[in-house]
N, C-alpha and C positions, 0 to 999 in steps of 0.2 A: 210040264207038261202046260199047254195052251189050250186058250177057249176063244172059242170064235161066237159071234156075235150076229145078226142076221137083220140086216133092214129093208124096207119097203120102201120101192122109189118109183115114181110116174114120167116119165119124158117122151116126147114127143119131138118126127122132124114133119116136114114136108115132103121129103123125097125119099126115103125108105124105112125098113124095121132097121136094120143095121144100122144107119146113120141114127139114130132114134136110142138103143143099146150103146153106140159109142155118147152121143154127149148124155147121157145117164147117168153113165160109169166115171167121164172127167168131169161135170158139173162135181158126183158125188165124192171126190177124191180130194176137191180142195177144200176139205172139212173132215173127212176121215180117211185115216191113213191103216195101214196095214190089209187092203182091199184084195182077197184070196181068190172071188170066183165070183158068180154070177147068174144067177137065172130068172129066163123069161119066164114068168107067170101066166101075162095075159099079154093079147094082140089083139087093139082096137084099130079102128080106121074112123073116120071123118070122111063123109060125100058131098058134094053139088048134087042141085038136082035130076043132074043127068045121070047119075050113079058113078060118076068121076070121082077116085082116090083123090082128096084136098090134103090129108093128112094119118100119117102112120103116129099111133099109140102104144107103148108098153109097160107092163107093171114087171118092177124089176125085183128080184129078191137077193140081196147084196150082200155077202161075209165077210168079215174081215176079223181080225185077230185082236180080242182085247189085251191089251200090253196091262 
């Protein structure tokens, strides 16, 4: 029988949502083994005074198997 655990991680990128997700997963994988999937729980943006997006932010729920 397998048991999974879910953690929440915030990550950001100057270029895209996809890059923010990838960097969040990559950084988490440095210390968490057995990652099986992730959900993008929330997407936020940071803008400049002109309304241009300067940073993408995501909140991820990452699941992994507990050994």
